[in-house]
VEXDREN-2710 file (C-alpha; in Angstrom, 1 decimal):
% VEXDREN-2710
k/r/px/py/pz
1/UNK/238.7/49.8/54.1
2/UNK/235.4/49.5/52.3
3/UNK/234.7/53.2/52.8
4/UNK/238.1/54.1/51.4
5/UNK/237.5/52.0/48.3
6/UNK/234.0/53.5/47.8
7/UNK/235.5/57.0/48.0
8/UNK/238.1/56.3/45.4
9/UNK/235.5/54.7/43.0
10/UNK/233.4/57.8/43.5
11/UNK/236.3/60.0/42.5
12/UNK/236.9/58.1/39.3
13/UNK/233.2/58.1/38.5
14/UNK/233.1/61.8/39.0
15/UNK/235.6/62.3/36.1
16/UNK/233.1/60.9/33.7
17/UNK/230.3/62.9/35.2
18/UNK/232.2/66.2/34.9
19/UNK/232.8/65.6/31.2
20/UNK/229.1/65.1/30.6
21/UNK/228.1/68.2/32.7
22/UNK/230.3/70.5/30.6
23/UNK/231.7/73.1/33.1
24/UNK/230.5/75.4/35.9
25/UNK/230.3/78.4/33.6
26/UNK/227.8/76.6/31.3
27/UNK/225.7/75.7/34.3
28/UNK/225.6/79.3/35.5
29/UNK/224.5/80.5/32.0
30/UNK/221.6/78.0/32.1
31/UNK/220.5/79.4/35.4
32/UNK/220.7/83.0/34.2
33/UNK/219.0/82.1/30.8
34/UNK/216.1/80.5/32.7
35/UNK/215.4/83.8/34.5
36/UNK/215.7/82.2/37.9
37/UNK/218.5/84.4/39.0
38/UNK/219.9/87.8/38.1
39/UNK/223.3/88.5/36.5
40/UNK/224.6/89.8/39.8
41/UNK/224.1/86.4/41.3
42/UNK/226.4/84.6/38.8
43/UNK/229.4/84.7/41.0
44/UNK/227.7/83.2/44.0
45/UNK/226.1/80.5/41.9
46/UNK/229.4/79.6/40.3
47/UNK/231.1/79.3/43.7
48/UNK/228.2/77.2/45.0
49/UNK/228.3/74.8/42.0
50/UNK/232.1/74.4/42.2
51/UNK/231.8/73.6/45.9
52/UNK/229.5/70.6/45.2
53/UNK/231.1/67.2/45.6
54/UNK/233.4/66.2/42.7
55/UNK/233.2/69.5/40.8
56/UNK/236.7/70.1/42.1
57/UNK/239.5/67.6/42.5
58/UNK/242.8/68.1/44.2
59/UNK/245.9/65.9/44.5
60/UNK/248.6/66.3/47.1
61/UNK/252.0/64.7/47.7
62/UNK/253.8/65.2/51.0
63/UNK/255.8/63.8/53.9
64/UNK/254.7/63.4/57.5
65/UNK/255.6/61.6/60.7
66/UNK/254.0/58.5/59.2
67/UNK/256.2/58.7/56.1
68/UNK/255.4/59.7/52.5
69/UNK/251.7/60.3/51.5
70/UNK/249.5/60.8/48.5
71/UNK/245.9/62.2/48.7
72/UNK/242.9/63.1/46.6
73/UNK/240.5/65.8/47.8
74/UNK/237.1/67.1/46.8
75/UNK/234.6/69.6/48.4
76/UNK/231.6/68.6/50.4
77/UNK/230.4/72.2/50.5
78/UNK/231.9/75.7/50.9
79/UNK/233.3/75.0/54.4
80/UNK/233.9/71.2/54.4
81/UNK/236.4/69.3/52.2
82/UNK/236.9/65.5/52.1
83/UNK/240.2/63.8/51.3
84/UNK/241.4/60.2/51.2
85/UNK/244.8/58.6/50.5
86/UNK/247.6/56.5/51.9
87/UNK/250.9/57.0/53.6
88/UNK/253.9/54.7/53.9
89/UNK/257.3/54.6/55.5
90/UNK/259.6/51.9/54.1
91/UNK/262.0/50.2/56.6
92/UNK/265.0/52.3/55.6
93/UNK/265.5/54.3/58.8
94/UNK/267.1/52.7/61.8
95/UNK/267.6/54.1/65.3
96/UNK/270.4/52.4/67.3
97/UNK/270.3/52.1/71.1
98/UNK/272.2/50.2/73.8
99/UNK/270.0/49.1/76.8
100/UNK/271.1/47.4/80.0
101/UNK/269.5/43.9/80.6
102/UNK/268.9/43.4/84.4
103/UNK/268.3/39.7/84.7
104/UNK/270.1/37.7/87.4
105/UNK/269.3/34.3/85.8
106/UNK/270.9/35.5/82.6
107/UNK/273.9/37.0/84.3
108/UNK/274.6/33.7/86.2
109/UNK/274.6/31.8/82.9
110/UNK/276.9/34.1/80.9
111/UNK/280.6/33.7/81.0
112/UNK/281.9/36.5/83.3
113/UNK/278.7/36.7/85.3
114/UNK/277.7/40.3/84.3
115/UNK/274.5/42.1/83.3
116/UNK/274.8/42.4/79.5
117/UNK/273.7/45.3/77.3
118/UNK/271.1/44.9/74.5
119/UNK/272.7/46.5/71.4
120/UNK/269.6/47.0/69.3
121/UNK/268.4/48.7/66.1
122/UNK/264.8/50.0/65.9
123/UNK/263.5/50.1/62.3
124/UNK/260.0/51.5/61.7
125/UNK/257.7/50.2/58.9
126/UNK/254.3/52.0/58.4
127/UNK/251.5/51.7/55.9
128/UNK/248.1/53.3/56.3
129/UNK/245.0/54.4/54.4
130/UNK/243.1/57.4/55.7
131/UNK/239.9/59.3/55.3
132/UNK/239.8/62.9/56.6
133/UNK/237.3/65.8/56.7
134/UNK/238.6/69.4/56.9
135/UNK/236.4/72.3/58.2
136/UNK/237.3/75.8/57.1
137/UNK/235.5/78.3/59.5
138/UNK/236.6/81.4/57.4
139/UNK/236.3/81.8/53.7
140/UNK/239.3/84.0/53.3
141/UNK/241.7/82.3/55.8
142/UNK/242.9/78.8/55.0
143/UNK/243.0/77.7/58.6
144/UNK/241.1/74.4/59.1
145/UNK/240.3/71.8/61.7
146/UNK/240.7/68.2/60.6
147/UNK/239.2/64.9/61.9
148/UNK/239.1/61.4/60.5
149/UNK/240.4/57.8/60.6
150/UNK/243.6/56.0/59.6
151/UNK/243.5/52.3/58.7
152/UNK/246.6/50.2/58.7
153/UNK/249.6/48.7/60.6
154/UNK/252.5/50.5/62.1
155/UNK/255.4/48.3/63.2
156/UNK/258.8/48.8/64.7
157/UNK/261.2/45.9/64.2
158/UNK/263.9/45.5/66.9
159/UNK/267.0/43.5/66.0
160/UNK/269.9/43.2/68.3
161/UNK/272.3/41.1/70.3
162/UNK/273.5/40.8/73.9
163/UNK/277.0/42.2/74.5
164/UNK/279.6/42.7/77.2
165/UNK/279.1/46.4/78.2
166/UNK/282.9/46.7/78.9
167/UNK/284.4/45.1/75.8
168/UNK/281.5/45.3/73.3
169/UNK/281.9/41.6/72.5
170/UNK/278.9/39.3/72.1
171/UNK/277.8/37.5/75.2
172/UNK/278.6/33.8/75.5
173/UNK/276.9/31.1/77.7
174/UNK/278.8/29.0/80.2
175/UNK/279.1/25.3/79.1
176/UNK/275.9/23.3/79.5
177/UNK/273.7/26.4/80.0
178/UNK/270.7/27.5/77.9
179/UNK/269.5/31.0/77.1
180/UNK/266.6/31.9/79.5
181/UNK/263.3/33.6/78.6
182/UNK/263.4/37.3/79.3
183/UNK/260.5/39.5/80.6
184/UNK/260.3/42.6/78.4
185/UNK/257.5/44.9/79.4
186/UNK/255.3/42.0/80.5
187/UNK/256.1/39.8/77.4
188/UNK/258.1/36.6/77.3
189/UNK/260.8/36.9/74.7
190/UNK/263.2/34.1/73.7
191/UNK/267.0/34.6/73.0
192/UNK/268.6/32.6/70.2
193/UNK/272.4/32.3/70.2
194/UNK/272.7/35.7/71.9
195/UNK/270.4/37.4/69.5
196/UNK/267.0/39.0/70.5
197/UNK/264.7/40.0/67.7
198/UNK/261.1/41.2/68.1
199/UNK/258.4/43.4/66.5
200/UNK/256.5/46.1/68.3
201/UNK/253.0/46.6/66.8
202/UNK/252.0/50.2/67.4
203/UNK/248.3/50.1/68.4
204/UNK/245.3/48.7/66.5
205/UNK/244.2/48.7/62.8
206/UNK/241.8/51.7/63.2
207/UNK/243.2/54.9/64.5
208/UNK/241.2/58.2/65.0
209/UNK/243.0/61.5/64.1
210/UNK/242.3/65.1/65.2
211/UNK/244.4/68.1/64.2
212/UNK/244.6/71.7/62.8
213/UNK/246.1/73.0/59.7
214/UNK/246.9/75.9/57.4
215/UNK/246.6/75.8/53.6
216/UNK/244.1/74.6/51.0
217/UNK/243.8/70.9/50.5
218/UNK/242.4/71.8/47.1
219/UNK/244.7/74.5/45.7
220/UNK/243.0/77.9/44.8
221/UNK/245.1/78.2/41.8
222/UNK/247.0/75.3/40.1
223/UNK/249.6/74.8/42.9
224/UNK/249.5/75.3/46.6
225/UNK/250.5/73.8/50.0
226/UNK/248.9/72.4/53.1
227/UNK/250.4/72.0/56.6
228/UNK/248.8/69.8/59.4
229/UNK/249.6/69.4/63.0
230/UNK/247.7/66.9/65.2
231/UNK/247.6/63.6/67.1
232/UNK/246.8/60.1/66.1
233/UNK/245.4/57.8/68.8
234/UNK/246.8/54.3/68.2
235/UNK/246.1/52.5/71.5
236/UNK/248.3/50.1/73.3
237/UNK/251.2/48.4/71.6
238/UNK/251.8/44.7/71.3
239/UNK/255.1/42.7/71.0
240/UNK/255.5/39.9/68.5
241/UNK/258.2/37.4/68.0
242/UNK/258.6/35.0/65.0
243/UNK/255.4/36.4/63.5
244/UNK/253.3/35.5/66.6
245/UNK/252.1/37.5/69.6
246/UNK/254.5/37.1/72.5
247/UNK/253.1/35.3/75.6
248/UNK/252.1/37.5/78.6
249/UNK/254.8/37.1/81.2
250/UNK/254.1/37.6/84.9
251/UNK/256.8/35.5/86.7
252/UNK/259.2/38.4/87.3
253/UNK/258.4/41.5/89.3
254/UNK/260.1/43.8/86.9
255/UNK/261.1/43.9/83.3
256/UNK/264.6/42.7/82.4
257/UNK/264.7/45.2/79.5
258/UNK/263.1/48.6/80.1
259/UNK/261.8/50.0/76.8
260/UNK/259.1/52.1/78.3
261/UNK/260.7/55.4/77.3
262/UNK/260.7/54.2/73.7
263/UNK/257.1/52.9/73.7
264/UNK/255.4/55.5/75.9
265/UNK/254.9/57.8/72.8
266/UNK/253.3/55.0/70.8
267/UNK/249.8/55.2/72.2
268/UNK/249.3/58.9/71.1
269/UNK/251.4/59.5/68.0
270/UNK/252.3/63.1/67.1
271/UNK/251.4/64.0/63.5
272/UNK/253.3/66.6/61.4
273/UNK/252.4/66.8/57.8
274/UNK/253.5/69.0/54.9
275/UNK/252.0/68.7/51.4
276/UNK/252.3/70.2/48.0
277/UNK/248.8/70.4/46.5
278/UNK/247.8/70.4/42.8
279/UNK/244.4/71.3/41.5
280/UNK/243.4/68.8/38.7
281/UNK/240.1/70.7/37.9
END
C-alpha cells in the first residue's frame, strides 16, 4: 500500500516537473546547440528523453475479471513501462445455485426426514490496488510480458436457505429440535431459522500476477487499447460467518455441503483485461 501511494505522489509531482522542464523538443535543441550531438541524432535523443520516467503519462479505463479498473502509466525506459491503479467489482452480480446437503443429523431433525437442498446466491465483491511492470521485447510490436502485485480483498458472499428438494418449500424443524452445526469444507457453520449465510474470502491481501498482453499501456497517439491475459495467485480461501473466521471443524469425515467445484478456481484466478488507453502527455 505504501508503494502504491508513493507511486501516485510521484506521478502528481511529475506534472509540476514537466511544466518546468518545457518539453522534449526544447531539451533536444539544447543538446544540439551545445555541440554534443549531431542533427542526425535528434530523433534518438528525443525518443530517449521521452522514455524517461514521468516524461510520458498515460491513463486507461477498462474491465477485467476483477471488475472495472483505472490506471496511470509512465515509462521506466524504452522497453519497460510501469503502471498503477485500482480495480473494483460492486456486489451487483449474483450466481444462483442449488446444492444438496448430506447431513444425517440435520435430516433427522427436519420435518419429513429428508436431505435438504441449499438454495444459495453467490455475490462477488472485489476491491484491489495494483502495481505492474510491462516489458516490451520489440520496439515495433506492442506485445508485452507483465508482472506485479495486487493488494486488496476479494470476497464472495453466500446467502441462502435450506429447502425441500421436491416441493421447494423452506425446511422446518421437528418440535423441540435445534438447528445443528454443519461441516462445510472443514469449517463449522451455523444455521439460523433455516438460513445459512457466510462469506468466502478469496486468498490473502497480497497477490502476485503474471501475464502477457498486446497493446500500448501508454498510447502512441492520443487514444489506444491494451489487452492482458494472465493468472493471479490468491492462495487458499477462508470462510467467515458474522464477520468472524469460522472455526475449523474436524468432527465429520466429509463435508455436508460440497462447494469444492466453486472454490477450486479461487486459488489461481484467471485474469482477462481489456482497456482503452489515453495519452495525457
